[in-house]
Biopython code that builds the backbone (N, CA, C, O; Angstrom):
import numpy as np
from Bio.PDB.StructureBuilder import StructureBuilder

atoms = [
    (1, "UNK", "N", (10.811, 12.237, -48.079)),
    (1, "UNK", "CA", (10.511, 13.041, -46.912)),
    (1, "UNK", "C", (10.750, 12.216, -45.653)),
    (1, "UNK", "O", (10.466, 11.018, -45.627)),
    (2, "UNK", "N", (11.256, 12.837, -44.643)),
    (2, "UNK", "CA", (11.527, 12.184, -43.362)),
    (2, "UNK", "C", (10.482, 12.576, -42.336)),
    (2, "UNK", "O", (10.742, 13.417, -41.476)),
    (3, "UNK", "N", (9.337, 11.992, -42.415)),
    (3, "UNK", "CA", (8.285, 12.294, -41.457)),
    (3, "UNK", "C", (8.295, 11.232, -40.361)),
    (3, "UNK", "O", (8.464, 10.043, -40.634)),
    (4, "UNK", "N", (8.114, 11.672, -39.135)),
    (4, "UNK", "CA", (8.041, 10.708, -38.038)),
    (4, "UNK", "C", (6.622, 10.180, -37.955)),
    (4, "UNK", "O", (5.659, 10.945, -38.002)),
    (5, "UNK", "N", (6.501, 8.870, -37.831)),
    (5, "UNK", "CA", (5.146, 8.302, -37.761)),
    (5, "UNK", "C", (4.496, 8.658, -36.435)),
    (5, "UNK", "O", (5.191, 8.866, -35.440)),
    (6, "UNK", "N", (3.170, 8.731, -36.410)),
    (6, "UNK", "CA", (2.470, 9.010, -35.142)),
    (6, "UNK", "C", (2.660, 7.843, -34.192)),
    (6, "UNK", "O", (2.898, 6.717, -34.629)),
    (7, "UNK", "N", (2.554, 8.104, -32.879)),
    (7, "UNK", "CA", (2.712, 7.002, -31.916)),
    (7, "UNK", "C", (1.589, 5.989, -32.101)),
    (7, "UNK", "O", (0.484, 6.342, -32.514)),
    (8, "UNK", "N", (1.881, 4.723, -31.792)),
    (8, "UNK", "CA", (0.828, 3.697, -31.905)),
    (8, "UNK", "C", (-0.364, 4.043, -31.022)),
    (8, "UNK", "O", (-0.228, 4.706, -29.994)),
    (9, "UNK", "N", (-1.519, 3.582, -31.444)),
    (9, "UNK", "CA", (-2.743, 3.862, -30.679)),
    (9, "UNK", "C", (-2.619, 3.311, -29.269)),
    (9, "UNK", "O", (-2.173, 2.181, -29.075)),
    (10, "UNK", "N", (-3.012, 4.105, -28.291)),
    (10, "UNK", "CA", (-3.001, 3.677, -26.900)),
    (10, "UNK", "C", (-1.668, 3.897, -26.219)),
    (10, "UNK", "O", (-1.541, 3.612, -25.028)),
    (11, "UNK", "N", (-0.669, 4.393, -26.931)),
    (11, "UNK", "CA", (0.639, 4.603, -26.325)),
    (11, "UNK", "C", (0.977, 6.082, -26.212)),
    (11, "UNK", "O", (2.067, 6.430, -25.758)),
    (12, "UNK", "N", (0.071, 6.952, -26.611)),
    (12, "UNK", "CA", (0.351, 8.385, -26.558)),
    (12, "UNK", "C", (0.511, 8.859, -25.116)),
    (12, "UNK", "O", (1.248, 9.812, -24.860)),
    (13, "UNK", "N", (-0.170, 8.206, -24.168)),
    (13, "UNK", "CA", (-0.082, 8.624, -22.765)),
    (13, "UNK", "C", (1.255, 8.258, -22.134)),
    (13, "UNK", "O", (1.571, 8.724, -21.040)),
    (14, "UNK", "N", (2.051, 7.417, -22.821)),
    (14, "UNK", "CA", (3.314, 6.978, -22.249)),
    (14, "UNK", "C", (4.460, 7.936, -22.547)),
    (14, "UNK", "O", (5.590, 7.704, -22.117)),
    (15, "UNK", "N", (4.178, 9.009, -23.278)),
    (15, "UNK", "CA", (5.231, 9.974, -23.542)),
    (15, "UNK", "C", (5.628, 10.648, -22.237)),
    (15, "UNK", "O", (4.783, 10.976, -21.405)),
    (16, "UNK", "N", (6.936, 10.847, -22.076)),
    (16, "UNK", "CA", (7.409, 11.485, -20.867)),
    (16, "UNK", "C", (7.210, 12.988, -20.987)),
    (16, "UNK", "O", (7.345, 13.567, -22.065)),
    (17, "UNK", "N", (6.897, 13.582, -19.897)),
    (17, "UNK", "CA", (6.662, 15.011, -19.855)),
    (17, "UNK", "C", (5.742, 15.321, -18.705)),
    (17, "UNK", "O", (5.448, 14.464, -17.872)),
    (18, "UNK", "N", (5.303, 16.528, -18.670)),
    (18, "UNK", "CA", (4.433, 16.963, -17.592)),
    (18, "UNK", "C", (3.037, 16.390, -17.795)),
    (18, "UNK", "O", (2.471, 16.468, -18.885)),
    (19, "UNK", "N", (2.504, 15.824, -16.748)),
    (19, "UNK", "CA", (1.135, 15.314, -16.782)),
    (19, "UNK", "C", (0.361, 16.016, -15.681)),
    (19, "UNK", "O", (0.643, 15.839, -14.496)),
    (20, "UNK", "N", (-0.596, 16.796, -16.078)),
    (20, "UNK", "CA", (-1.379, 17.578, -15.124)),
    (20, "UNK", "C", (-2.738, 16.910, -14.960)),
    (20, "UNK", "O", (-3.461, 16.678, -15.929)),
    (21, "UNK", "N", (-3.063, 16.610, -13.720)),
    (21, "UNK", "CA", (-4.367, 16.023, -13.427)),
    (21, "UNK", "C", (-5.390, 17.129, -13.213)),
    (21, "UNK", "O", (-5.061, 18.193, -12.689)),
    (22, "UNK", "N", (-6.622, 16.879, -13.616)),
    (22, "UNK", "CA", (-7.670, 17.859, -13.339)),
    (22, "UNK", "C", (-7.920, 17.981, -11.839)),
    (22, "UNK", "O", (-7.762, 17.007, -11.104)),
    (23, "UNK", "N", (-8.305, 19.160, -11.386)),
    (23, "UNK", "CA", (-8.571, 19.337, -9.945)),
    (23, "UNK", "C", (-9.615, 18.370, -9.405)),
    (23, "UNK", "O", (-9.553, 17.988, -8.236)),
    (24, "UNK", "N", (-10.567, 17.971, -10.227)),
    (24, "UNK", "CA", (-11.607, 17.053, -9.746)),
    (24, "UNK", "C", (-11.004, 15.702, -9.349)),
    (24, "UNK", "O", (-11.444, 15.096, -8.373)),
    (25, "UNK", "N", (-10.009, 15.230, -10.091)),
    (25, "UNK", "CA", (-9.365, 13.952, -9.759)),
    (25, "UNK", "C", (-8.583, 14.083, -8.456)),
    (25, "UNK", "O", (-8.652, 13.205, -7.596)),
    (26, "UNK", "N", (-7.844, 15.172, -8.311)),
    (26, "UNK", "CA", (-7.064, 15.380, -7.094)),
    (26, "UNK", "C", (-7.959, 15.557, -5.875)),
    (26, "UNK", "O", (-7.681, 15.001, -4.813)),
    (27, "UNK", "N", (-9.025, 16.323, -6.023)),
    (27, "UNK", "CA", (-9.943, 16.513, -4.900)),
    (27, "UNK", "C", (-10.695, 15.220, -4.570)),
    (27, "UNK", "O", (-10.943, 14.924, -3.401)),
    (28, "UNK", "N", (-11.053, 14.461, -5.592)),
    (28, "UNK", "CA", (-11.703, 13.171, -5.358)),
    (28, "UNK", "C", (-10.787, 12.195, -4.624)),
    (28, "UNK", "O", (-11.222, 11.465, -3.733)),
    (29, "UNK", "N", (-9.513, 12.194, -5.013)),
    (29, "UNK", "CA", (-8.547, 11.335, -4.338)),
    (29, "UNK", "C", (-8.354, 11.770, -2.892)),
    (29, "UNK", "O", (-8.303, 10.938, -1.986)),
    (30, "UNK", "N", (-8.247, 13.078, -2.683)),
    (30, "UNK", "CA", (-8.095, 13.592, -1.322)),
    (30, "UNK", "C", (-9.327, 13.256, -0.477)),
    (30, "UNK", "O", (-9.200, 12.897, 0.694)),
    (31, "UNK", "N", (-10.519, 13.374, -1.072)),
    (31, "UNK", "CA", (-11.744, 13.034, -0.344)),
    (31, "UNK", "C", (-11.775, 11.542, 0.002)),
    (31, "UNK", "O", (-12.200, 11.163, 1.093)),
    (32, "UNK", "N", (-11.322, 10.699, -0.934)),
    (32, "UNK", "CA", (-11.275, 9.257, -0.658)),
    (32, "UNK", "C", (-10.290, 8.957, 0.473)),
    (32, "UNK", "O", (-10.565, 8.117, 1.329)),
    (33, "UNK", "N", (-9.140, 9.645, 0.475)),
    (33, "UNK", "CA", (-8.167, 9.440, 1.550)),
    (33, "UNK", "C", (-8.726, 9.887, 2.892)),
    (33, "UNK", "O", (-8.527, 9.209, 3.900)),
    (34, "UNK", "N", (-9.417, 11.013, 2.920)),
    (34, "UNK", "CA", (-10.041, 11.475, 4.166)),
    (34, "UNK", "C", (-11.127, 10.505, 4.624)),
    (34, "UNK", "O", (-11.248, 10.215, 5.814)),
    (35, "UNK", "N", (-11.914, 10.007, 3.673)),
    (35, "UNK", "CA", (-12.951, 9.035, 4.009)),
    (35, "UNK", "C", (-12.362, 7.755, 4.577)),
    (35, "UNK", "O", (-12.887, 7.200, 5.542)),
    (36, "UNK", "N", (-11.265, 7.283, 3.976)),
    (36, "UNK", "CA", (-10.618, 6.082, 4.497)),
    (36, "UNK", "C", (-9.994, 6.325, 5.865)),
    (36, "UNK", "O", (-9.911, 5.411, 6.685)),
    (37, "UNK", "N", (-9.556, 7.556, 6.111)),
    (37, "UNK", "CA", (-9.038, 7.888, 7.440)),
    (37, "UNK", "C", (-10.151, 7.826, 8.480)),
    (37, "UNK", "O", (-9.945, 7.332, 9.588)),
    (38, "UNK", "N", (-11.326, 8.325, 8.122)),
    (38, "UNK", "CA", (-12.478, 8.250, 9.022)),
    (38, "UNK", "C", (-12.847, 6.792, 9.282)),
    (38, "UNK", "O", (-13.165, 6.422, 10.412)),
    (39, "UNK", "N", (-12.804, 5.961, 8.230)),
    (39, "UNK", "CA", (-13.102, 4.541, 8.392)),
    (39, "UNK", "C", (-12.066, 3.885, 9.306)),
    (39, "UNK", "O", (-12.412, 3.023, 10.114)),
    (40, "UNK", "N", (-10.794, 4.288, 9.184)),
    (40, "UNK", "CA", (-9.745, 3.743, 10.043)),
    (40, "UNK", "C", (-10.014, 4.068, 11.505)),
    (40, "UNK", "O", (-9.917, 3.198, 12.370)),
    (41, "UNK", "N", (-10.352, 5.320, 11.774)),
    (41, "UNK", "CA", (-10.620, 5.726, 13.151)),
    (41, "UNK", "C", (-11.864, 5.015, 13.679)),
    (41, "UNK", "O", (-11.877, 4.560, 14.823)),
    (42, "UNK", "N", (-12.903, 4.916, 12.859)),
    (42, "UNK", "CA", (-14.132, 4.242, 13.293)),
    (42, "UNK", "C", (-13.883, 2.757, 13.556)),
    (42, "UNK", "O", (-14.407, 2.191, 14.515)),
    (43, "UNK", "N", (-13.080, 2.137, 12.696)),
    (43, "UNK", "CA", (-12.831, 0.702, 12.882)),
    (43, "UNK", "C", (-11.947, 0.424, 14.099)),
    (43, "UNK", "O", (-11.965, -0.680, 14.644)),
    (44, "UNK", "N", (-11.181, 1.416, 14.519)),
    (44, "UNK", "CA", (-10.348, 1.203, 15.707)),
    (44, "UNK", "C", (-11.183, 1.153, 16.980)),
    (44, "UNK", "O", (-10.714, 0.672, 18.012)),
    (45, "UNK", "N", (-12.393, 1.639, 16.915)),
    (45, "UNK", "CA", (-13.270, 1.651, 18.082)),
    (45, "UNK", "C", (-14.125, 0.387, 18.180)),
    (45, "UNK", "O", (-14.847, 0.195, 19.158)),
    (46, "UNK", "N", (-14.039, -0.477, 17.155)),
    (46, "UNK", "CA", (-14.797, -1.727, 17.132)),
    (46, "UNK", "C", (-13.830, -2.869, 17.400)),
    (46, "UNK", "O", (-12.765, -2.952, 16.788)),
    (47, "UNK", "N", (-14.214, -3.753, 18.327)),
    (47, "UNK", "CA", (-13.353, -4.884, 18.658)),
    (47, "UNK", "C", (-13.668, -6.053, 17.735)),
    (47, "UNK", "O", (-14.709, -6.698, 17.860)),
    (48, "UNK", "N", (-12.747, -6.315, 16.802)),
    (48, "UNK", "CA", (-12.902, -7.438, 15.890)),
    (48, "UNK", "C", (-11.892, -8.544, 16.188)),
    (48, "UNK", "O", (-11.723, -9.475, 15.401)),
    (49, "UNK", "N", (-11.236, -8.431, 17.313)),
    (49, "UNK", "CA", (-10.224, -9.424, 17.677)),
    (49, "UNK", "C", (-8.993, -9.275, 16.802)),
    (49, "UNK", "O", (-8.477, -8.173, 16.616)),
    (50, "UNK", "N", (-8.532, -10.390, 16.271)),
    (50, "UNK", "CA", (-7.336, -10.382, 15.417)),
    (50, "UNK", "C", (-7.607, -9.707, 14.078)),
    (50, "UNK", "O", (-6.662, -9.332, 13.383)),
    (51, "UNK", "N", (-8.863, -9.544, 13.702)),
    (51, "UNK", "CA", (-9.197, -8.939, 12.413)),
    (51, "UNK", "C", (-9.008, -7.430, 12.414)),
    (51, "UNK", "O", (-9.014, -6.813, 11.349)),
    (52, "UNK", "N", (-8.838, -6.817, 13.589)),
    (52, "UNK", "CA", (-8.576, -5.372, 13.628)),
    (52, "UNK", "C", (-7.311, -5.027, 12.855)),
    (52, "UNK", "O", (-7.287, -4.052, 12.105)),
    (53, "UNK", "N", (-6.269, -5.816, 13.033)),
    (53, "UNK", "CA", (-5.006, -5.564, 12.334)),
    (53, "UNK", "C", (-5.181, -5.778, 10.840)),
    (53, "UNK", "O", (-4.675, -4.994, 10.038)),
    (54, "UNK", "N", (-5.889, -6.824, 10.462)),
    (54, "UNK", "CA", (-6.112, -7.111, 9.042)),
    (54, "UNK", "C", (-6.881, -5.968, 8.381)),
    (54, "UNK", "O", (-6.529, -5.529, 7.287)),
    (55, "UNK", "N", (-7.923, -5.492, 9.044)),
    (55, "UNK", "CA", (-8.717, -4.394, 8.505)),
    (55, "UNK", "C", (-7.889, -3.113, 8.409)),
    (55, "UNK", "O", (-7.955, -2.405, 7.403)),
    (56, "UNK", "N", (-7.120, -2.816, 9.440)),
    (56, "UNK", "CA", (-6.292, -1.610, 9.418)),
    (56, "UNK", "C", (-5.251, -1.675, 8.303)),
    (56, "UNK", "O", (-5.004, -0.674, 7.630)),
    (57, "UNK", "N", (-4.641, -2.839, 8.102)),
    (57, "UNK", "CA", (-3.663, -2.977, 7.020)),
    (57, "UNK", "C", (-4.319, -2.892, 5.646)),
    (57, "UNK", "O", (-3.730, -2.341, 4.716)),
    (58, "UNK", "N", (-5.517, -3.424, 5.509)),
    (58, "UNK", "CA", (-6.225, -3.330, 4.225)),
    (58, "UNK", "C", (-6.553, -1.880, 3.892)),
    (58, "UNK", "O", (-6.398, -1.451, 2.749)),
    (59, "UNK", "N", (-7.002, -1.131, 4.884)),
    (59, "UNK", "CA", (-7.301, 0.290, 4.663)),
    (59, "UNK", "C", (-6.021, 1.055, 4.346)),
    (59, "UNK", "O", (-6.013, 1.911, 3.461)),
    (60, "UNK", "N", (-4.937, 0.753, 5.064)),
    (60, "UNK", "CA", (-3.667, 1.439, 4.818)),
    (60, "UNK", "C", (-3.134, 1.126, 3.420)),
    (60, "UNK", "O", (-2.598, 2.009, 2.751)),
    (61, "UNK", "N", (-3.277, -0.119, 2.976)),
    (61, "UNK", "CA", (-2.837, -0.469, 1.622)),
    (61, "UNK", "C", (-3.676, 0.235, 0.565)),
    (61, "UNK", "O", (-3.156, 0.646, -0.472)),
    (62, "UNK", "N", (-4.958, 0.372, 0.822)),
    (62, "UNK", "CA", (-5.821, 1.095, -0.117)),
    (62, "UNK", "C", (-5.414, 2.561, -0.209)),
    (62, "UNK", "O", (-5.368, 3.130, -1.300)),
    (63, "UNK", "N", (-5.121, 3.166, 0.930)),
    (63, "UNK", "CA", (-4.686, 4.564, 0.924)),
    (63, "UNK", "C", (-3.346, 4.713, 0.216)),
    (63, "UNK", "O", (-3.150, 5.665, -0.540)),
    (64, "UNK", "N", (-2.427, 3.790, 0.449)),
    (64, "UNK", "CA", (-1.123, 3.845, -0.218)),
    (64, "UNK", "C", (-1.276, 3.687, -1.729)),
    (64, "UNK", "O", (-0.577, 4.345, -2.500)),
    (65, "UNK", "N", (-2.186, 2.817, -2.147)),
    (65, "UNK", "CA", (-2.420, 2.627, -3.580)),
    (65, "UNK", "C", (-2.978, 3.899, -4.216)),
    (65, "UNK", "O", (-2.575, 4.271, -5.318)),
    (66, "UNK", "N", (-3.899, 4.561, -3.528)),
    (66, "UNK", "CA", (-4.439, 5.824, -4.063)),
    (66, "UNK", "C", (-3.349, 6.877, -4.205)),
    (66, "UNK", "O", (-3.273, 7.569, -5.221)),
    (67, "UNK", "N", (-2.509, 6.995, -3.188)),
    (67, "UNK", "CA", (-1.424, 7.981, -3.240)),
    (67, "UNK", "C", (-0.471, 7.659, -4.386)),
    (67, "UNK", "O", (-0.084, 8.547, -5.145)),
    (68, "UNK", "N", (-0.092, 6.381, -4.512)),
    (68, "UNK", "CA", (0.852, 5.998, -5.565)),
    (68, "UNK", "C", (0.255, 6.185, -6.952)),
    (68, "UNK", "O", (0.933, 6.668, -7.859)),
    (69, "UNK", "N", (-0.997, 5.810, -7.122)),
    (69, "UNK", "CA", (-1.604, 5.899, -8.452)),
    (69, "UNK", "C", (-1.867, 7.329, -8.905)),
    (69, "UNK", "O", (-1.596, 7.672, -10.056)),
    (70, "UNK", "N", (-2.387, 8.159, -8.019)),
    (70, "UNK", "CA", (-2.808, 9.485, -8.463)),
    (70, "UNK", "C", (-1.832, 10.591, -8.093)),
    (70, "UNK", "O", (-1.485, 11.403, -8.951)),
    (71, "UNK", "N", (-1.380, 10.650, -6.853)),
    (71, "UNK", "CA", (-0.476, 11.731, -6.465)),
    (71, "UNK", "C", (0.934, 11.521, -7.012)),
    (71, "UNK", "O", (1.635, 12.489, -7.308)),
    (72, "UNK", "N", (1.356, 10.250, -7.150)),
    (72, "UNK", "CA", (2.677, 9.966, -7.710)),
    (72, "UNK", "C", (2.593, 9.691, -9.215)),
    (72, "UNK", "O", (3.611, 9.425, -9.854)),
    (73, "UNK", "N", (1.393, 9.753, -9.776)),
    (73, "UNK", "CA", (1.122, 9.623, -11.211)),
    (73, "UNK", "C", (1.528, 8.266, -11.781)),
    (73, "UNK", "O", (1.807, 8.169, -12.976)),
    (74, "UNK", "N", (1.568, 7.221, -10.965)),
    (74, "UNK", "CA", (1.927, 5.910, -11.494)),
    (74, "UNK", "C", (0.877, 5.357, -12.444)),
    (74, "UNK", "O", (1.180, 4.504, -13.279)),
    (75, "UNK", "N", (-0.327, 5.827, -12.325)),
    (75, "UNK", "CA", (-1.388, 5.375, -13.219)),
    (75, "UNK", "C", (-1.104, 5.793, -14.658)),
    (75, "UNK", "O", (-1.547, 5.140, -15.603)),
    (76, "UNK", "N", (-0.372, 6.870, -14.813)),
    (76, "UNK", "CA", (-0.139, 7.437, -16.141)),
    (76, "UNK", "C", (1.291, 7.206, -16.631)),
    (76, "UNK", "O", (1.660, 7.719, -17.688)),
    (77, "UNK", "N", (2.091, 6.463, -15.906)),
    (77, "UNK", "CA", (3.483, 6.206, -16.285)),
    (77, "UNK", "C", (3.581, 4.883, -17.033)),
    (77, "UNK", "O", (2.591, 4.182, -17.241)),
    (78, "UNK", "N", (4.817, 4.565, -17.432)),
    (78, "UNK", "CA", (5.077, 3.265, -18.053)),
    (78, "UNK", "C", (4.760, 2.160, -17.052)),
    (78, "UNK", "O", (4.800, 2.369, -15.839)),
    (79, "UNK", "N", (4.450, 1.007, -17.570)),
    (79, "UNK", "CA", (4.100, -0.113, -16.701)),
    (79, "UNK", "C", (5.304, -0.605, -15.900)),
    (79, "UNK", "O", (5.133, -1.267, -14.877)),
    (80, "UNK", "N", (6.513, -0.292, -16.353)),
    (80, "UNK", "CA", (7.703, -0.755, -15.642)),
    (80, "UNK", "C", (7.751, -0.175, -14.231)),
    (80, "UNK", "O", (8.104, -0.885, -13.289)),
    (81, "UNK", "N", (7.400, 1.112, -14.066)),
    (81, "UNK", "CA", (7.396, 1.710, -12.731)),
    (81, "UNK", "C", (6.391, 1.015, -11.829)),
    (81, "UNK", "O", (6.642, 0.843, -10.636)),
    (82, "UNK", "N", (5.272, 0.619, -12.380)),
    (82, "UNK", "CA", (4.270, -0.096, -11.599)),
    (82, "UNK", "C", (4.791, -1.482, -11.196)),
    (82, "UNK", "O", (4.543, -1.937, -10.079)),
    (83, "UNK", "N", (5.506, -2.145, -12.097)),
    (83, "UNK", "CA", (6.085, -3.450, -11.784)),
    (83, "UNK", "C", (7.107, -3.310, -10.653)),
    (83, "UNK", "O", (7.156, -4.146, -9.751)),
    (84, "UNK", "N", (7.917, -2.259, -10.704)),
    (84, "UNK", "CA", (8.911, -2.031, -9.651)),
    (84, "UNK", "C", (8.217, -1.785, -8.314)),
    (84, "UNK", "O", (8.628, -2.340, -7.296)),
    (85, "UNK", "N", (7.179, -0.967, -8.305)),
    (85, "UNK", "CA", (6.451, -0.681, -7.070)),
    (85, "UNK", "C", (5.809, -1.942, -6.506)),
    (85, "UNK", "O", (5.916, -2.209, -5.309)),
    (86, "UNK", "N", (5.151, -2.711, -7.348)),
    (86, "UNK", "CA", (4.483, -3.928, -6.877)),
    (86, "UNK", "C", (5.516, -4.936, -6.381)),
    (86, "UNK", "O", (5.285, -5.615, -5.380)),
    (87, "UNK", "N", (6.647, -5.040, -7.065)),
    (87, "UNK", "CA", (7.697, -5.956, -6.612)),
    (87, "UNK", "C", (8.229, -5.548, -5.245)),
    (87, "UNK", "O", (8.445, -6.399, -4.382)),
    (88, "UNK", "N", (8.442, -4.255, -5.043)),
    (88, "UNK", "CA", (8.926, -3.777, -3.747)),
    (88, "UNK", "C", (7.892, -4.046, -2.655)),
    (88, "UNK", "O", (8.245, -4.446, -1.545)),
    (89, "UNK", "N", (6.626, -3.826, -2.970)),
    (89, "UNK", "CA", (5.570, -4.071, -1.984)),
    (89, "UNK", "C", (5.484, -5.561, -1.640)),
    (89, "UNK", "O", (5.326, -5.918, -0.473)),
    (90, "UNK", "N", (5.587, -6.420, -2.639)),
    (90, "UNK", "CA", (5.547, -7.861, -2.367)),
    (90, "UNK", "C", (6.750, -8.305, -1.544)),
    (90, "UNK", "O", (6.621, -9.166, -0.673)),
    (91, "UNK", "N", (7.915, -7.726, -1.810)),
    (91, "UNK", "CA", (9.088, -8.042, -1.004)),
    (91, "UNK", "C", (8.867, -7.620, 0.445)),
    (91, "UNK", "O", (9.221, -8.354, 1.367)),
    (92, "UNK", "N", (8.285, -6.440, 0.647)),
    (92, "UNK", "CA", (8.023, -5.973, 2.008)),
    (92, "UNK", "C", (7.036, -6.894, 2.722)),
    (92, "UNK", "O", (7.217, -7.208, 3.898)),
    (93, "UNK", "N", (5.999, -7.324, 2.016)),
    (93, "UNK", "CA", (5.019, -8.248, 2.605)),
    (93, "UNK", "C", (5.690, -9.572, 2.951)),
    (93, "UNK", "O", (5.444, -10.127, 4.022)),
    (94, "UNK", "N", (6.528, -10.081, 2.066)),
    (94, "UNK", "CA", (7.242, -11.318, 2.326)),
    (94, "UNK", "C", (8.168, -11.182, 3.532)),
    (94, "UNK", "O", (8.249, -12.087, 4.362)),
    (95, "UNK", "N", (8.861, -10.060, 3.626)),
    (95, "UNK", "CA", (9.754, -9.812, 4.750)),
    (95, "UNK", "C", (8.983, -9.789, 6.068)),
    (95, "UNK", "O", (9.405, -10.407, 7.045)),
    (96, "UNK", "N", (7.860, -9.082, 6.096)),
    (96, "UNK", "CA", (7.042, -9.015, 7.313)),
    (96, "UNK", "C", (6.481, -10.395, 7.643)),
    (96, "UNK", "O", (6.407, -10.766, 8.815)),
    (97, "UNK", "N", (6.088, -11.149, 6.635)),
    (97, "UNK", "CA", (5.550, -12.490, 6.881)),
    (97, "UNK", "C", (6.601, -13.390, 7.529)),
    (97, "UNK", "O", (6.288, -14.149, 8.446)),
    (98, "UNK", "N", (7.839, -13.309, 7.059)),
    (98, "UNK", "CA", (8.898, -14.109, 7.667)),
    (98, "UNK", "C", (9.161, -13.681, 9.109)),
    (98, "UNK", "O", (9.413, -14.522, 9.972)),
    (99, "UNK", "N", (9.105, -12.388, 9.367)),
    (99, "UNK", "CA", (9.331, -11.906, 10.730)),
    (99, "UNK", "C", (8.212, -12.390, 11.651)),
    (99, "UNK", "O", (8.475, -12.829, 12.771)),
    (100, "UNK", "N", (6.975, -12.311, 11.187)),
    (100, "UNK", "CA", (5.853, -12.775, 12.004)),
    (100, "UNK", "C", (5.943, -14.278, 12.230)),
    (100, "UNK", "O", (5.698, -14.758, 13.337)),
    (101, "UNK", "N", (6.292, -15.018, 11.190)),
    (101, "UNK", "CA", (6.445, -16.472, 11.334)),
    (101, "UNK", "C", (7.534, -16.800, 12.343)),
    (101, "UNK", "O", (7.362, -17.692, 13.174)),
    (102, "UNK", "N", (8.650, -16.088, 12.277)),
    (102, "UNK", "CA", (9.747, -16.324, 13.214)),
    (102, "UNK", "C", (9.323, -15.984, 14.638)),
    (102, "UNK", "O", (9.675, -16.698, 15.577)),
    (103, "UNK", "N", (8.578, -14.913, 14.803)),
    (103, "UNK", "CA", (8.124, -14.505, 16.135)),
    (103, "UNK", "C", (7.204, -15.553, 16.744)),
    (103, "UNK", "O", (7.295, -15.843, 17.937)),
    (104, "UNK", "N", (6.322, -16.119, 15.934)),
    (104, "UNK", "CA", (5.403, -17.126, 16.474)),
    (104, "UNK", "C", (6.133, -18.409, 16.836)),
    (104, "UNK", "O", (5.631, -19.188, 17.645)),
    (105, "UNK", "N", (7.303, -18.648, 16.259)),
    (105, "UNK", "CA", (8.041, -19.865, 16.565)),
    (105, "UNK", "C", (8.683, -19.826, 17.946)),
    (105, "UNK", "O", (8.726, -20.849, 18.629)),
    (106, "UNK", "N", (9.180, -18.675, 18.368)),
    (106, "UNK", "CA", (9.850, -18.627, 19.669)),
    (106, "UNK", "C", (8.998, -17.960, 20.751)),
    (106, "UNK", "O", (9.440, -17.853, 21.895)),
    (107, "UNK", "N", (7.802, -17.516, 20.420)),
    (107, "UNK", "CA", (6.935, -16.869, 21.400)),
    (107, "UNK", "C", (6.550, -17.784, 22.552)),
    (107, "UNK", "O", (6.542, -17.305, 23.686)),
    (108, "UNK", "N", (6.228, -19.061, 22.358)),
    (108, "UNK", "CA", (5.902, -19.916, 23.512)),
    (108, "UNK", "C", (7.047, -20.003, 24.519)),
    (108, "UNK", "O", (6.801, -20.037, 25.725)),
    (109, "UNK", "N", (8.278, -20.040, 24.051)),
    (109, "UNK", "CA", (9.421, -20.076, 24.957)),
    (109, "UNK", "C", (9.529, -18.804, 25.776)),
    (109, "UNK", "O", (9.884, -18.853, 26.954)),
    (110, "UNK", "N", (9.231, -17.676, 25.173)),
    (110, "UNK", "CA", (9.273, -16.395, 25.891)),
    (110, "UNK", "C", (8.173, -16.353, 26.941)),
    (110, "UNK", "O", (8.404, -15.918, 28.070)),
    (111, "UNK", "N", (6.977, -16.803, 26.571)),
    (111, "UNK", "CA", (5.868, -16.803, 27.540)),
    (111, "UNK", "C", (6.179, -17.707, 28.728)),
    (111, "UNK", "O", (5.895, -17.361, 29.874)),
    (112, "UNK", "N", (6.760, -18.862, 28.445)),
    (112, "UNK", "CA", (7.103, -19.783, 29.537)),
    (112, "UNK", "C", (8.147, -19.144, 30.442)),
    (112, "UNK", "O", (8.076, -19.288, 31.662)),
    (113, "UNK", "N", (9.102, -18.449, 29.871)),
    (113, "UNK", "CA", (10.141, -17.801, 30.669)),
    (113, "UNK", "C", (9.544, -16.667, 31.512)),
    (113, "UNK", "O", (9.933, -16.478, 32.665)),
    (114, "UNK", "N", (8.605, -15.918, 30.937)),
    (114, "UNK", "CA", (7.977, -14.822, 31.685)),
    (114, "UNK", "C", (7.083, -15.327, 32.808)),
    (114, "UNK", "O", (6.949, -14.662, 33.835)),
    (115, "UNK", "N", (6.464, -16.501, 32.627)),
    (115, "UNK", "CA", (5.533, -17.051, 33.615)),
    (115, "UNK", "C", (6.221, -17.947, 34.652)),
    (115, "UNK", "O", (5.546, -18.533, 35.498)),
    (116, "UNK", "N", (7.531, -18.059, 34.597)),
    (116, "UNK", "CA", (8.246, -18.908, 35.560)),
    (116, "UNK", "C", (8.119, -18.327, 36.955)),
    (116, "UNK", "O", (7.964, -17.115, 37.106)),
    (117, "UNK", "N", (8.181, -19.154, 37.959)),
    (117, "UNK", "CA", (8.108, -18.638, 39.332)),
    (117, "UNK", "C", (9.336, -17.801, 39.641)),
    (117, "UNK", "O", (10.470, -18.186, 39.358)),
    (118, "UNK", "N", (9.078, -16.664, 40.219)),
    (118, "UNK", "CA", (10.185, -15.760, 40.571)),
    (118, "UNK", "C", (10.631, -16.047, 42.000)),
    (118, "UNK", "O", (9.821, -16.378, 42.866)),
    (119, "UNK", "N", (11.881, -15.920, 42.219)),
    (119, "UNK", "CA", (12.366, -16.143, 43.567)),
    (119, "UNK", "C", (13.714, -16.840, 43.548)),
    (119, "UNK", "O", (14.232, -17.201, 42.492)),
    (120, "UNK", "N", (14.262, -17.019, 44.722)),
    (120, "UNK", "CA", (15.596, -17.534, 44.877)),
    (120, "UNK", "C", (15.737, -18.968, 44.758)),
    (120, "UNK", "O", (16.845, -19.491, 44.878)),
]
sb = StructureBuilder()
sb.init_structure("model")
sb.init_model(0)
sb.init_chain("A")
sb.init_seg("    ")
for serial, (resi, resn, name, xyz) in enumerate(atoms, 1):
    if name == "N":
        sb.init_residue(resn, " ", resi, " ")
    sb.init_atom(name, np.array(xyz, "f"), 0.0, 1.0, " ", f" {name:<3s}", serial, name[0])
structure = sb.get_structure()
């Protein structure tokens, strides 16, 4: 007899096909996104100095992770898609870090040029 063996334990969720999330998960995710939006607006009204940007980026990354995991169903896909997403995100962070590093290197020269005495 040619019977196909059952999928290994813990791998049944990796089958490709339609994956429908329960409304409670979708509504919970939407509520979390709305809550994080409220936190973003509230934190913009507090002066934390340079930490305002760090806090805003942390909240934005959390919201992006929720969208990717639940609305894009990456939580239920093969791990390869998650590796691709994380690799792309790390590349973007590295790219921004290099740009910020480069900006801080020539910023003193720009400030000195802007503060020069004007006139003939």
